[in-house]
Backbone as JSON, one array per atom type, in Angstrom:
{
  "sequence": "MTEIQRYLAEEVAEDLADGIITRREAVRRLGLLGVTGAAASGLLVAFTSGTATAESPPRHGPTETSWAPVAQEPITFEGPRVPLMAAWAPAATPRGGVLVIHENRGLTEHIRTVAGRLAASGYSALALDLLSEEGGTGAFPGEAEVAAALAQIPPERFVEDMKASVTELRRRVRGRKLAAIGFCFGGNMVWRLLTSGEPRLAAGAPFYGPFPEGATFDGSRAAVLGVYGGLDARVNATRPAAKAALEAAGLRHELLTFDAADHAFFNDTGARFNPHAATEAWRRVLNWFDAAGNRHHD",
  "N": [[-3.24, -20.11, 9.34], [-1.51, -17.29, 8.24], [-1.11, -13.84, 9.34], [-0.95, -12.13, 7.11], [-1.89, -13.81, 5.05], [-4.52, -14.17, 5.93], [-5.51, -11.56, 5.7], [-5.34, -11.15, 2.89], [-7.07, -13.13, 2.0], [-9.46, -12.19, 3.06], [-9.68, -9.89, 1.53], [-10.43, -10.99, -0.93], [-12.95, -12.05, -0.27], [-14.29, -9.71, 0.36], [-14.28, -8.41, -2.11], [-16.03, -10.08, -3.49], [-18.39, -9.64, -2.01], [-18.88, -7.0, -2.66], [-19.55, -7.18, -5.28], [-17.58, -7.18, -7.22], [-16.15, -9.36, -8.16], [-17.07, -12.69, -9.27], [-18.71, -15.42, -7.5], [-17.59, -17.86, -8.22], [-15.06, -17.05, -9.15], [-14.11, -15.98, -6.78], [-13.91, -18.29, -5.16], [-11.95, -19.64, -6.62], [-9.76, -17.88, -6.31], [-9.42, -17.93, -3.55], [-8.69, -20.58, -3.29], [-6.15, -20.54, -4.49], [-4.87, -19.18, -2.52], [-4.78, -21.06, -0.61], [-7.03, -21.51, 0.89], [-9.71, -23.44, 1.34], [-12.68, -25.53, 0.87], [-14.75, -25.9, 3.74], [-13.71, -23.77, 5.17], [-13.33, -21.77, 3.22], [-15.98, -21.45, 2.31], [-17.24, -20.59, 4.66], [-15.95, -18.15, 5.12], [-16.75, -16.64, 2.87], [-19.51, -16.58, 3.21], [-19.67, -15.14, 5.6], [-18.91, -12.6, 4.79], [-20.72, -11.94, 2.8], [-23.27, -12.17, 3.8], [-26.29, -10.55, 4.45], [-25.87, -8.56, 2.6], [-27.36, -8.42, 0.33], [-29.15, -6.43, -0.42], [-27.61, -4.26, -0.54], [-26.05, -1.55, -2.25], [-23.66, -1.75, -4.81], [-20.51, -0.06, -4.98], [-20.19, 2.68, -7.27], [-18.59, 2.27, -10.46], [-15.9, 4.02, -11.55], [-14.18, 5.76, -14.15], [-10.79, 6.78, -14.93], [-9.81, 9.71, -13.13], [-10.65, 13.03, -14.18], [-8.72, 14.88, -13.75], [-5.64, 16.24, -14.77], [-2.64, 14.7, -14.35], [-0.06, 14.63, -15.32], [2.22, 12.78, -15.09], [5.68, 12.0, -14.4], [7.81, 10.21, -16.6], [8.57, 6.78, -16.03], [11.23, 4.45, -15.35], [12.34, 1.06, -15.68], [14.33, -0.42, -13.17], [17.06, -2.15, -11.57], [18.54, -3.12, -8.47], [20.84, -3.69, -5.76], [19.8, -6.24, -3.58], [18.89, -7.98, -0.5], [19.11, -10.72, -1.07], [18.73, -11.29, -3.84], [19.0, -9.32, -6.9], [16.88, -6.49, -6.72], [13.8, -5.46, -8.2], [12.32, -2.57, -9.67], [10.36, 0.39, -10.34], [11.51, 3.48, -11.39], [11.19, 6.89, -10.88], [12.41, 9.89, -11.5], [12.53, 13.1, -10.0], [12.78, 16.39, -11.4], [14.04, 18.44, -9.93], [14.65, 17.3, -7.11], [13.03, 17.42, -3.97], [12.94, 15.56, -2.11], [12.7, 11.99, -1.45], [10.64, 9.16, -2.21], [9.54, 6.01, -1.22], [7.53, 3.68, -2.81], [4.97, 1.42, -2.24], [3.3, -1.36, -3.47], [-0.11, -2.56, -4.08], [-1.97, -5.66, -3.45], [-1.98, -6.55, -6.0], [0.44, -6.33, -7.14], [3.3, -4.81, -8.8], [1.91, -2.72, -10.67], [0.74, -0.87, -13.6], [-0.71, 1.24, -12.61], [0.5, 1.73, -10.08], [3.06, 2.39, -10.92], [2.41, 4.77, -12.15], [1.65, 6.29, -9.95], [4.16, 6.64, -8.79], [5.27, 8.22, -10.83], [3.63, 10.49, -10.63], [4.36, 11.43, -8.11], [6.99, 12.16, -8.67], [6.51, 14.23, -10.48], [5.54, 16.02, -8.72], [7.71, 16.78, -7.3], [9.04, 14.85, -5.84], [11.32, 12.41, -6.05], [10.73, 9.05, -6.91], [10.64, 5.64, -5.97], [9.32, 2.7, -6.91], [8.86, -0.29, -5.59], [9.07, -3.73, -6.54], [7.71, -6.26, -4.89], [7.79, -8.89, -5.5], [10.21, -9.5, -6.62], [12.11, -11.53, -6.21], [10.8, -13.7, -7.16], [10.8, -13.32, -9.84], [9.41, -11.09, -10.53], [6.38, -9.09, -10.82], [5.34, -9.34, -13.41], [5.85, -11.97, -14.07], [3.72, -13.52, -13.45], [0.48, -14.86, -14.29], [-1.88, -13.44, -13.66], [-3.76, -11.21, -11.43], [-4.75, -12.66, -9.26], [-2.98, -14.79, -8.97], [-0.71, -13.34, -8.36], [-1.4, -12.27, -5.83], [-1.6, -14.68, -4.41], [1.05, -15.55, -4.48], [2.32, -13.51, -3.01], [1.21, -14.04, -0.54], [2.58, -16.22, 0.35], [5.05, -15.46, 1.18], [7.29, -14.71, 3.8], [6.69, -12.02, 6.06], [8.97, -10.81, 7.05], [10.84, -10.94, 5.01], [9.81, -9.11, 3.2], [10.17, -6.76, 4.65], [12.98, -6.65, 4.81], [13.56, -6.3, 2.08], [12.32, -3.84, 1.62], [13.84, -2.18, 3.27], [16.3, -2.35, 1.99], [15.56, -1.01, -0.28], [15.12, 1.55, 0.71], [17.76, 2.18, 1.26], [18.75, 2.27, -1.39], [17.2, 4.35, -2.41], [18.09, 6.44, -0.81], [20.68, 6.63, -1.76], [20.21, 7.56, -4.34], [18.88, 9.95, -3.97], [20.39, 12.09, -2.56], [21.02, 13.62, 0.59], [18.45, 14.51, 1.08], [15.18, 14.37, 2.54], [13.45, 11.3, 3.29], [10.59, 9.3, 2.5], [7.75, 7.07, 2.81], [5.12, 5.43, 1.06], [2.16, 3.52, 0.78], [-0.35, 1.2, -0.41], [-3.34, -0.44, 0.48], [-2.54, -3.75, 0.7], [0.06, -2.84, 0.45], [-0.11, -0.68, 2.19], [-0.2, -1.99, 4.65], [2.36, -3.04, 4.5], [3.92, -0.71, 4.65], [3.29, 0.14, 7.23], [4.57, -2.0, 8.53], [7.23, -1.52, 7.83], [7.64, 0.96, 9.06], [7.46, 0.19, 11.71], [9.65, -1.35, 12.13], [11.98, -0.57, 13.28], [13.27, 1.15, 11.61], [15.13, 3.98, 11.06], [15.46, 5.92, 9.11], [13.44, 7.17, 7.73], [11.59, 10.08, 7.22], [8.91, 10.48, 7.02], [5.74, 8.78, 6.71], [3.07, 7.3, 4.85], [0.7, 5.29, 5.1], [-1.9, 3.85, 3.29], [-5.08, 2.79, 4.0], [-4.24, 0.29, 5.19], [-4.03, -2.65, 7.14], [-3.06, -2.5, 10.55], [-0.17, -4.05, 11.86], [-0.35, -6.8, 14.11], [0.43, -6.24, 17.47], [2.55, -4.51, 16.96], [5.15, -2.02, 17.38], [6.59, 1.31, 17.49], [9.28, 1.56, 18.05], [12.4, 3.02, 17.61], [11.72, 4.39, 15.33], [11.5, 7.52, 13.59], [9.64, 8.79, 12.13], [7.1, 10.98, 10.86], [3.73, 10.27, 10.78], [1.11, 9.79, 8.55], [-1.82, 8.32, 8.52], [-4.15, 6.94, 6.29], [-7.55, 6.46, 5.71], [-10.58, 4.83, 4.6], [-13.9, 5.63, 5.31], [-15.87, 3.68, 5.02], [-14.6, 1.32, 5.17], [-14.69, -1.02, 7.06], [-13.33, -3.33, 7.91], [-10.47, -2.89, 7.78], [-10.44, -0.59, 9.29], [-10.91, -1.51, 11.81], [-8.45, -1.99, 12.9], [-7.45, 0.44, 13.39], [-7.53, 1.74, 16.01], [-5.43, 0.39, 17.33], [-3.21, 1.2, 15.87], [-3.26, 3.94, 16.43], [-2.87, 3.93, 19.21], [-0.27, 2.84, 19.38], [1.24, 4.77, 18.0], [0.84, 6.99, 19.64], [2.02, 6.04, 21.98], [4.66, 5.97, 21.2], [5.19, 8.61, 20.85], [5.24, 9.88, 18.39], [4.77, 12.31, 15.79], [1.63, 12.47, 14.31], [-1.25, 11.78, 12.25], [-4.44, 10.47, 11.78], [-6.3, 10.04, 9.16], [-9.56, 10.08, 7.97], [-11.78, 9.43, 5.34], [-15.01, 9.78, 5.16], [-17.04, 8.97, 3.31], [-15.75, 7.23, 1.63], [-14.43, 4.09, 0.44], [-12.54, 1.04, 0.98], [-9.5, 0.96, -0.87], [-9.94, 3.33, -2.26], [-8.31, 5.13, -3.59], [-7.3, 4.12, -5.93], [-7.57, 4.6, -9.25], [-8.17, 2.8, -11.2], [-9.83, 0.92, -10.22], [-12.87, -0.56, -8.83], [-13.77, 0.77, -6.58], [-12.98, 3.35, -6.63], [-12.81, 6.68, -5.58], [-13.08, 9.76, -6.65], [-13.11, 12.31, -5.43], [-12.27, 11.93, -2.76], [-9.79, 10.79, -3.34], [-8.39, 12.87, -4.62], [-8.24, 14.81, -2.58], [-6.88, 13.35, -0.61], [-4.41, 12.98, -1.86], [-3.48, 15.63, -1.98], [-3.24, 16.14, 0.77], [-1.3, 14.28, 1.51], [0.99, 15.15, 0.08], [1.35, 17.67, 1.27], [1.9, 16.79, 3.83], [4.3, 15.37, 3.51], [5.89, 17.52, 2.68], [5.89, 19.12, 5.0], [7.14, 17.38, 6.8], [9.64, 17.24, 5.66], [10.58, 19.8, 6.11], [11.0, 19.73, 8.78], [12.79, 17.68, 9.21], [15.72, 16.47, 8.01], [17.27, 14.02, 6.07]],
  "CA": [[-3.2, -19.02, 8.37], [-0.76, -16.15, 8.74], [-1.82, -12.56, 9.35], [-1.02, -11.63, 5.73], [-2.8, -14.69, 4.3], [-5.9, -13.86, 6.34], [-5.88, -10.27, 5.1], [-5.55, -11.32, 1.45], [-8.3, -13.92, 1.82], [-10.59, -11.29, 3.33], [-9.79, -9.03, 0.36], [-11.21, -11.73, -1.92], [-14.34, -12.12, 0.19], [-14.85, -8.36, 0.27], [-14.53, -8.16, -3.53], [-17.27, -10.79, -3.83], [-19.5, -8.94, -1.36], [-19.11, -5.73, -3.36], [-19.93, -7.45, -6.65], [-16.46, -6.93, -8.13], [-15.85, -10.65, -8.76], [-18.11, -13.7, -9.08], [-18.42, -16.4, -6.45], [-16.67, -18.84, -8.78], [-13.73, -16.46, -9.13], [-13.7, -15.88, -5.37], [-13.49, -19.63, -4.73], [-10.68, -19.91, -7.28], [-8.71, -17.08, -5.7], [-9.18, -18.46, -2.21], [-7.94, -21.82, -3.46], [-4.75, -20.17, -4.72], [-4.33, -18.75, -1.23], [-4.78, -22.2, 0.29], [-8.25, -21.52, 1.69], [-10.64, -24.29, 0.59], [-13.71, -26.26, 1.6], [-15.6, -25.22, 4.71], [-13.1, -22.49, 5.54], [-13.64, -20.82, 2.16], [-17.42, -21.17, 2.33], [-17.55, -19.8, 5.85], [-15.45, -16.79, 4.93], [-17.58, -15.96, 1.89], [-20.83, -16.34, 3.82], [-19.53, -14.09, 6.6], [-18.79, -11.29, 4.14], [-21.83, -11.64, 1.9], [-24.56, -12.22, 4.49], [-26.88, -9.24, 4.71], [-25.47, -7.55, 1.62], [-28.13, -8.6, -0.9], [-29.82, -5.19, -0.8], [-26.64, -3.15, -0.55], [-25.63, -1.14, -3.57], [-22.22, -1.79, -5.06], [-19.99, 1.27, -5.28], [-20.13, 2.91, -8.71], [-17.28, 2.15, -11.06], [-15.51, 5.25, -12.22], [-12.97, 5.74, -14.95], [-9.76, 7.66, -14.37], [-10.22, 11.07, -12.86], [-10.39, 13.96, -15.28], [-7.59, 15.74, -13.42], [-4.41, 15.93, -15.49], [-1.57, 14.51, -13.38], [1.21, 14.81, -16.02], [3.28, 12.07, -14.36], [7.0, 11.84, -14.99], [8.03, 8.87, -17.12], [9.33, 5.9, -15.14], [12.08, 3.48, -16.01], [12.62, -0.11, -14.85], [15.69, -0.5, -12.65], [17.38, -3.17, -10.58], [19.57, -2.7, -7.54], [21.24, -4.76, -4.85], [18.91, -6.61, -2.5], [19.5, -8.88, 0.5], [19.37, -12.05, -1.64], [18.8, -11.18, -5.31], [18.71, -7.94, -7.31], [15.49, -6.08, -6.59], [13.23, -4.8, -9.36], [11.51, -1.42, -9.29], [10.17, 1.48, -11.29], [12.17, 4.68, -10.87], [10.7, 8.14, -11.47], [13.21, 10.97, -10.9], [12.07, 14.48, -10.08], [13.77, 17.27, -12.03], [14.78, 19.03, -8.81], [13.99, 16.6, -6.0], [13.11, 17.91, -2.59], [12.87, 14.38, -1.26], [12.5, 10.72, -2.13], [9.53, 8.38, -1.65], [9.4, 4.6, -1.54], [6.13, 3.37, -3.1], [4.7, -0.01, -2.07], [2.11, -1.68, -4.25], [-1.23, -3.34, -3.55], [-1.79, -7.1, -3.63], [-1.92, -6.84, -7.44], [1.83, -6.23, -7.55], [3.78, -3.56, -9.39], [1.07, -2.49, -11.84], [0.9, 0.43, -14.24], [-1.26, 2.25, -11.68], [1.5, 2.06, -9.07], [4.11, 3.13, -11.62], [1.91, 6.13, -12.37], [1.76, 6.98, -8.66], [5.56, 7.08, -8.7], [5.44, 9.34, -11.75], [2.95, 11.67, -10.08], [5.2, 11.95, -7.03], [8.12, 12.85, -9.29], [6.0, 15.48, -11.04], [5.29, 16.91, -7.57], [8.98, 17.13, -6.68], [9.58, 13.76, -5.02], [11.79, 11.25, -6.79], [10.01, 7.92, -6.34], [11.06, 4.29, -6.3], [8.21, 1.77, -6.67], [9.47, -1.6, -5.45], [8.31, -4.95, -6.84], [7.95, -7.18, -3.78], [7.95, -10.24, -6.05], [11.46, -9.52, -7.38], [12.78, -12.83, -6.07], [10.03, -14.66, -7.96], [10.85, -12.92, -11.24], [8.64, -9.87, -10.72], [4.93, -9.19, -11.02], [5.06, -9.77, -14.77], [6.05, -13.4, -14.23], [2.5, -14.21, -13.06], [-0.54, -14.64, -15.33], [-2.97, -12.55, -13.27], [-3.66, -10.63, -10.09], [-5.0, -13.68, -8.24], [-1.72, -15.51, -8.78], [0.18, -12.4, -7.67], [-1.77, -12.25, -4.41], [-1.25, -15.97, -3.82], [2.51, -15.57, -4.29], [2.64, -12.62, -1.9], [0.76, -14.66, 0.71], [3.51, -17.28, 0.75], [6.35, -14.87, 1.54], [7.32, -14.21, 5.17], [6.76, -10.55, 6.1], [10.33, -10.38, 7.34], [11.53, -10.73, 3.74], [9.34, -7.84, 2.65], [10.82, -5.67, 5.4], [14.37, -6.58, 4.37], [13.59, -5.72, 0.74], [11.98, -2.42, 1.72], [14.99, -1.48, 3.84], [17.29, -2.23, 0.91], [15.04, 0.02, -1.19], [15.41, 2.82, 1.36], [19.19, 2.41, 1.01], [18.9, 2.68, -2.79], [16.59, 5.67, -2.54], [19.0, 7.39, -0.16], [21.8, 6.81, -2.67], [19.79, 8.3, -5.52], [18.38, 11.27, -3.57], [21.3, 12.38, -1.44], [20.84, 14.81, 1.39], [17.05, 14.9, 1.16], [14.39, 13.51, 3.43], [12.85, 10.14, 2.65], [9.27, 8.94, 2.99], [7.2, 5.84, 2.22], [3.68, 5.41, 0.87], [1.71, 2.21, 0.3], [-1.79, 1.12, -0.58], [-3.95, -1.74, 0.79], [-1.45, -4.61, 1.12], [1.22, -1.96, 0.6], [-0.28, 0.08, 3.42], [0.26, -2.87, 5.72], [3.82, -3.13, 4.39], [4.5, 0.54, 5.16], [3.21, 0.03, 8.69], [5.61, -2.93, 8.98], [8.51, -0.83, 7.7], [7.72, 2.0, 10.1], [7.58, -0.45, 13.03], [10.77, -2.3, 12.06], [13.19, 0.06, 13.79], [13.89, 1.9, 10.52], [15.21, 5.38, 11.49], [15.83, 6.83, 8.01], [12.27, 7.77, 7.12], [11.05, 11.28, 7.87], [7.45, 10.45, 6.96], [5.1, 7.61, 6.14], [1.65, 7.48, 4.55], [0.02, 4.04, 4.77], [-3.3, 3.99, 2.9], [-6.01, 1.69, 4.34], [-3.55, -0.97, 5.44], [-4.22, -3.09, 8.53], [-1.89, -2.34, 11.42], [0.29, -5.37, 12.29], [-0.66, -7.14, 15.5], [1.49, -6.11, 18.45], [3.69, -3.72, 16.46], [5.5, -0.78, 18.06], [7.39, 2.22, 16.67], [10.6, 1.74, 18.63], [13.45, 3.29, 16.63], [11.24, 5.2, 14.21], [11.43, 8.97, 13.77], [8.77, 9.27, 11.05], [5.78, 11.56, 11.06], [2.88, 9.29, 10.11], [-0.25, 10.13, 8.12], [-2.59, 7.13, 8.16], [-5.29, 7.32, 5.47], [-8.59, 5.43, 5.8], [-11.91, 5.04, 4.06], [-14.87, 5.45, 6.38], [-16.69, 2.49, 4.78], [-13.68, 0.17, 5.19], [-14.79, -1.46, 8.45], [-12.36, -4.39, 8.22], [-9.19, -2.28, 8.08], [-10.62, 0.4, 10.34], [-10.89, -2.17, 13.11], [-7.09, -1.96, 13.42], [-7.06, 1.85, 13.57], [-7.2, 2.07, 17.4], [-4.11, -0.13, 17.68], [-2.23, 2.09, 15.26], [-3.28, 5.19, 17.18], [-2.25, 3.7, 20.52], [1.17, 2.64, 19.2], [1.81, 6.06, 17.64], [0.84, 7.83, 20.84], [3.01, 5.49, 22.92], [6.0, 6.32, 20.69], [5.32, 10.06, 20.81], [5.49, 10.35, 17.02], [3.77, 13.18, 15.19], [0.79, 11.63, 13.48], [-2.66, 12.09, 12.01], [-5.17, 9.37, 11.16], [-7.25, 10.78, 8.33], [-10.62, 9.21, 7.46], [-12.74, 9.98, 4.39], [-16.2, 9.06, 5.6], [-17.82, 8.4, 2.21], [-14.88, 6.42, 0.77], [-14.27, 2.68, 0.82], [-11.21, 0.47, 0.79], [-8.92, 1.12, -2.21], [-10.58, 4.46, -2.94], [-7.35, 5.95, -4.33], [-6.95, 3.46, -7.19], [-8.51, 5.04, -10.28], [-8.48, 1.69, -12.11], [-10.62, -0.04, -9.47], [-14.31, -0.35, -8.7], [-14.09, 1.59, -5.41], [-12.34, 4.66, -6.79], [-13.58, 7.85, -5.17], [-12.21, 10.83, -7.14], [-13.03, 13.44, -4.5], [-11.4, 11.53, -1.66], [-8.44, 10.57, -3.86], [-7.77, 14.17, -4.87], [-7.93, 15.44, -1.3], [-5.85, 12.55, 0.05], [-3.14, 13.29, -2.52], [-3.07, 16.96, -1.51], [-2.84, 16.04, 2.16], [-0.04, 13.53, 1.58], [2.09, 16.03, -0.36], [1.56, 18.66, 2.33], [2.5, 16.08, 4.97], [5.7, 15.14, 3.16], [6.56, 18.83, 2.69], [6.09, 19.54, 6.39], [8.13, 16.49, 7.41], [10.94, 17.62, 5.12], [11.01, 21.03, 6.74], [11.42, 19.44, 10.15], [13.73, 16.57, 9.36], [16.5, 16.18, 6.81], [17.97, 12.74, 6.21]],
  "C": [[-2.47, -17.83, 8.97], [-1.62, -14.88, 8.69], [-1.99, -12.01, 7.93], [-1.96, -12.49, 4.9], [-4.25, -14.39, 4.65], [-6.38, -12.56, 5.71], [-6.18, -10.43, 3.62], [-6.79, -12.14, 1.16], [-9.53, -13.05, 2.07], [-10.78, -10.29, 2.19], [-10.65, -9.69, -0.72], [-12.68, -11.75, -1.54], [-15.02, -10.76, 0.08], [-15.15, -7.99, -1.19], [-15.8, -8.87, -3.99], [-18.48, -10.05, -3.26], [-19.86, -7.66, -2.08], [-19.45, -5.93, -4.84], [-18.83, -7.24, -7.67], [-16.05, -8.22, -8.84], [-17.0, -11.61, -8.5], [-17.73, -14.66, -7.95], [-17.42, -17.45, -6.96], [-15.24, -18.31, -8.76], [-13.21, -16.32, -7.71], [-13.19, -17.22, -4.85], [-12.13, -19.98, -5.35], [-9.53, -19.16, -6.61], [-8.39, -17.55, -4.29], [-8.39, -19.77, -2.29], [-6.47, -21.56, -3.7], [-4.07, -19.74, -3.43], [-4.28, -19.88, -0.21], [-5.98, -22.29, 1.19], [-9.32, -22.27, 0.88], [-11.72, -24.84, 1.5], [-14.53, -25.39, 2.53], [-15.04, -23.86, 5.1], [-13.41, -21.42, 4.51], [-15.11, -20.44, 2.19], [-17.79, -20.29, 3.5], [-17.12, -18.35, 5.71], [-16.34, -16.01, 3.98], [-18.95, -15.65, 2.45], [-20.75, -15.19, 4.81], [-19.52, -12.71, 5.97], [-20.0, -10.93, 3.29], [-23.18, -11.66, 2.6], [-25.05, -10.81, 4.79], [-26.53, -8.19, 3.7], [-26.32, -7.59, 0.36], [-28.78, -7.31, -1.37], [-28.87, -4.01, -0.86], [-26.24, -2.83, -1.98], [-24.11, -1.25, -3.69], [-21.74, -0.39, -5.38], [-19.94, 1.47, -6.79], [-18.72, 2.77, -9.23], [-17.0, 3.42, -11.86], [-14.33, 4.98, -13.13], [-11.94, 6.62, -14.29], [-10.28, 9.07, -14.18], [-9.85, 12.0, -14.01], [-9.21, 14.88, -15.0], [-6.34, 15.31, -14.18], [-3.25, 15.87, -14.5], [-0.2, 14.76, -13.99], [2.34, 14.11, -15.29], [4.59, 12.03, -15.13], [7.14, 10.4, -15.48], [8.89, 8.06, -16.15], [10.18, 4.96, -15.97], [12.29, 2.28, -15.1], [14.08, -0.11, -14.41], [15.83, -1.76, -11.81], [18.49, -2.63, -9.69], [19.79, -3.82, -6.54], [20.21, -4.97, -3.75], [19.59, -7.56, -1.54], [19.88, -10.24, -0.06], [19.58, -12.01, -3.15], [18.65, -9.7, -5.66], [17.22, -7.65, -7.23], [15.06, -5.29, -7.82], [12.33, -3.66, -8.91], [11.28, -0.54, -10.51], [10.73, 2.75, -10.65], [11.67, 5.89, -11.63], [11.45, 9.29, -10.81], [12.55, 12.34, -11.07], [13.17, 15.35, -10.68], [14.66, 17.92, -10.98], [14.18, 18.46, -7.53], [14.15, 17.32, -4.67], [12.96, 16.77, -1.6], [12.7, 13.14, -2.11], [11.42, 9.92, -1.43], [9.6, 6.94, -2.15], [7.91, 4.29, -1.69], [5.94, 1.86, -3.03], [3.33, -0.36, -2.62], [1.05, -2.45, -3.46], [-0.95, -4.84, -3.75], [-1.85, -7.51, -5.1], [-0.49, -6.74, -7.98], [2.16, -4.87, -8.15], [3.07, -3.35, -10.73], [1.37, -1.12, -12.46], [0.36, 1.54, -13.35], [-0.21, 2.68, -10.66], [2.68, 2.79, -9.71], [3.69, 4.58, -11.84], [1.94, 6.93, -11.08], [3.18, 7.49, -8.46], [5.82, 8.27, -9.61], [4.78, 10.61, -11.28], [3.76, 12.28, -8.94], [6.38, 12.72, -7.61], [7.7, 14.19, -9.89], [5.74, 16.5, -9.94], [6.56, 17.23, -6.8], [9.61, 16.06, -5.83], [10.02, 12.61, -5.93], [11.25, 9.99, -6.12], [10.53, 6.6, -6.87], [9.93, 3.35, -5.92], [8.76, 0.35, -6.74], [8.52, -2.71, -5.89], [8.66, -5.98, -5.77], [8.04, -8.63, -4.24], [9.23, -10.35, -6.89], [12.11, -10.9, -7.35], [12.07, -13.92, -6.86], [10.03, -14.3, -9.44], [10.04, -11.69, -11.55], [7.17, -10.13, -10.98], [4.6, -9.74, -12.4], [5.25, -11.25, -15.01], [4.78, -14.2, -13.94], [1.38, -13.88, -14.05], [-1.64, -13.66, -14.95], [-2.85, -12.11, -11.83], [-3.93, -11.64, -8.99], [-3.73, -14.46, -7.93], [-0.68, -14.63, -8.08], [-0.11, -12.39, -6.18], [-1.39, -13.55, -3.73], [0.25, -16.07, -3.56], [2.91, -14.69, -3.12], [2.29, -13.26, -0.56], [1.74, -15.7, 1.23], [4.84, -16.74, 1.28], [6.31, -14.37, 2.98], [7.43, -12.69, 5.19], [8.15, -10.03, 6.39], [11.12, -10.15, 6.05], [11.1, -9.41, 3.1], [10.04, -6.68, 3.33], [12.27, -5.53, 4.97], [14.48, -5.93, 2.99], [13.27, -4.23, 0.76], [13.14, -1.62, 2.3], [16.1, -1.32, 2.81], [16.86, -1.16, -0.08], [15.25, 1.41, -0.61], [16.89, 3.18, 1.15], [19.42, 2.91, -0.41], [18.33, 4.08, -3.01], [17.49, 6.75, -1.94], [20.22, 7.67, -1.05], [21.44, 7.7, -3.85], [19.33, 9.73, -5.19], [19.18, 11.71, -2.34], [20.93, 13.68, -0.73], [19.41, 15.3, 1.52], [16.29, 13.92, 2.04], [13.71, 12.42, 2.62], [11.51, 9.82, 3.31], [8.85, 7.63, 2.33], [5.69, 5.97, 2.14], [3.3, 4.04, 0.33], [0.21, 2.11, 0.38], [-2.29, -0.3, -0.33], [-2.88, -2.67, 1.39], [-0.19, -3.78, 1.35], [1.12, -1.05, 1.8], [0.16, -0.71, 4.63], [1.78, -2.98, 5.71], [4.5, -1.87, 4.93], [4.41, 0.57, 6.69], [4.33, -0.87, 9.21], [7.0, -2.29, 8.89], [8.69, 0.2, 8.8], [7.9, 1.41, 11.49], [8.71, -1.47, 13.08], [12.06, -1.74, 12.65], [13.94, 0.83, 12.74], [13.92, 3.39, 10.86], [15.37, 6.39, 10.35], [14.65, 7.5, 7.34], [11.81, 8.98, 7.92], [9.53, 11.24, 7.92], [6.98, 9.13, 6.37], [3.63, 7.89, 5.92], [1.05, 6.14, 4.13], [-1.45, 4.3, 4.47], [-4.05, 2.7, 3.2], [-5.32, 0.33, 4.4], [-3.75, -1.39, 6.89], [-2.94, -2.97, 9.33], [-1.47, -3.71, 11.93], [0.04, -5.6, 13.78], [0.58, -6.99, 16.38], [2.66, -5.24, 18.06], [3.89, -2.46, 17.3], [6.42, 0.04, 17.16], [8.76, 2.48, 17.26], [11.63, 1.94, 17.52], [13.01, 4.15, 15.47], [11.23, 6.68, 14.59], [10.41, 9.6, 12.82], [7.51, 9.94, 11.58], [4.81, 10.77, 10.19], [1.5, 9.86, 9.82], [-0.93, 8.85, 7.68], [-3.86, 7.55, 7.45], [-6.29, 6.16, 5.42], [-9.84, 5.84, 5.03], [-12.94, 4.74, 5.13], [-15.71, 4.19, 6.24], [-15.89, 1.2, 4.9], [-13.6, -0.4, 6.6], [-13.7, -2.46, 8.82], [-11.01, -3.8, 8.6], [-9.32, -1.3, 9.23], [-10.64, -0.22, 11.73], [-9.49, -2.17, 13.73], [-6.61, -0.53, 13.69], [-6.74, 2.2, 15.03], [-5.82, 1.56, 17.82], [-3.01, 0.73, 17.1], [-2.12, 3.39, 16.06], [-2.57, 5.03, 18.53], [-0.74, 3.55, 20.4], [1.87, 3.95, 18.84], [1.89, 6.97, 18.85], [1.89, 7.36, 21.84], [4.43, 5.86, 22.51], [6.24, 7.82, 20.67], [5.62, 10.61, 19.43], [4.39, 11.31, 16.57], [2.94, 12.34, 14.22], [-0.6, 12.23, 13.3], [-3.27, 10.88, 11.32], [-6.38, 9.98, 10.47], [-8.27, 9.81, 7.73], [-11.55, 9.97, 6.53], [-14.03, 9.18, 4.53], [-16.94, 8.34, 4.47], [-17.01, 7.48, 1.31], [-14.72, 5.02, 1.34], [-12.81, 2.28, 0.68], [-10.78, 0.65, -0.67], [-9.49, 2.31, -2.97], [-9.62, 5.28, -3.79], [-7.05, 5.39, -5.72], [-7.97, 3.78, -8.28], [-8.79, 3.97, -11.33], [-9.42, 0.68, -11.46], [-12.07, 0.38, -9.29], [-14.67, 0.57, -7.54], [-13.47, 2.98, -5.48], [-13.31, 5.78, -6.43], [-12.75, 9.08, -5.54], [-12.06, 11.99, -6.17], [-12.1, 13.11, -3.34], [-9.96, 11.35, -2.14], [-7.7, 11.89, -4.08], [-7.35, 14.84, -3.56], [-6.84, 14.67, -0.56], [-4.47, 12.85, -0.54], [-2.6, 14.64, -2.05], [-2.54, 16.88, -0.08], [-1.51, 15.3, 2.32], [1.13, 14.42, 1.17], [2.39, 17.09, 0.68], [2.27, 18.03, 3.53], [3.99, 15.82, 4.71], [6.49, 16.45, 3.18], [6.88, 19.25, 4.12], [7.14, 18.69, 7.08], [9.53, 16.86, 6.94], [11.47, 18.89, 5.75], [11.5, 20.81, 8.16], [12.62, 18.52, 10.24], [14.44, 16.34, 8.03], [17.32, 14.94, 7.06], [19.49, 12.97, 6.21]]
}
């Protein structure tokens, strides 16, 4: 099992432990990921043991804060193998550009809205569909099938597609600093982009994404704001490795943890949404991008 496959399988087990999906659905999703039989049972038992008395996080609706996101439009642009698909949200007067990387659910309306919110805040945003080569997120019947498809793709392809997206973003937002933000699976992808020798990013903000094993920041110039939920023990186990690699590279960085928040706390369509942490995280990210832009122009 690859590092990405293991992470996505653990996401399924964690959703079962938190009462978000049923055991039957968890087994189905693990099967799509190629995890069956004793391996599937063992994984589910490991995550659900001792949780019978734990309370599931409350499910919230969208936050009452009015975000007034900018409208997004579907675009395609040149990729390494096929045209890449994305949602594009242009700021009226951009002070920078941001690449947005989606969760394991693919390019959803939530992620498009994040791009629109960035544009409303002055950052033209390009939200990439990492399943472009497979026909896009919309080609799959549901989020489980999306995650299974993502698990089959080598991470090197994701990095190539993200680098092509940085090129497109640079073309559309000339002379301004560039940044990247990603959530869950997308957080891991942003870590991978930042540790791929990509020098064109002034800032990165990976949200609760596991740090890739053995990764280094050679060639990167980005100021990195890592965002974590204090209750997200699985991803937080990789936090020391991220910190050590950032310190070794001498990059400006901050690893920000919201103690009362869980994995995926920023997604207002999900069961773990934490409106207070999400609002503060958004404020901190925008401030971080602003500060990076003042120090570094692409």
